[in-house]
N, C-alpha and C positions, 0 to 999 in steps of 0.2 A: 444337435447339429453334428453331422459326420463330416470329417475331413479326410481326404485321401492324400496319401504321400505322392509326391511328384513321380513320374515315370523315371526309371533309371536312364542316365545318359552315358555316352561312350566313357567319360572320365570316371564312372562308377565301377568299371570292371577292371579286374587284373588283367595285365598284359604280361605274357611270358615271352622271351626272346632267347633264341638259342641258334647257334651255328650248326648247319647240317653239312658235314663233309661229303655226304653221297650226293647232295644237290648242289654243292659248292655255293651256298648263299645262306643268308640269315632268315630264319623263320620266326614270326610273331603270331601268337594266337591268344585268343580270349577263351580260356577253358570253360567259362560259364555259358558260352554261346556255341551251340553245336555247329561244327564246320566253319567256323569263323577264323580265318587265318590269313596271313599275307606273307609274301617273300620278297627278298631285296637283296642288293650287293652289300648293304651296310646295315647295322642294327638300327641306326636312326631312320633310315628310309623304310625299314620294315615296320617300325612302329608307326611312322607316318601313314603308310598304306593301311595298317591295321585300323587306325582310327577312322579311315574312310569306310573300310569294311564293316566296322562295328556300327557306325551310323547307318549304313545301308541295311544291315541286318535288323537293327531296332525299327527303321522305318518300314521294311518289308512286313515285320511281324506286326506292327501297328495297323498297317493297311489290310492285312489278311485276318486280323482278328486273333492271331496266335499269341499265346501267353508268353510274355517276357519274363525270363527267370531273374528272380532277385540276385544281385551280385553276392557271391559266397564269401569273397575275400575283401574285407574293408580294413583300411588302415586304422590302427588303434592309437589312441593318444598315450603317450608314454607316461604322462604324470609327473615326469621329471622337470624341475624348474631350472 
């Protein structure tokens, strides 16, 4: 019997957030997902918008049969007690 891993969800992907002085806003992006980013006035709002964008990106990929990349950056357990 073969089991498949569940498809990645938005929470599986690394989000990067930075301030863009040129655009006078915060930019959030998911580097594993091509062209998936969001902008907002605050970092929190940029992350909120990016969550929406990532879900839309994953949904569109699933509907079109596009391959969804595995998340490259996964949190590692520290092993410290």
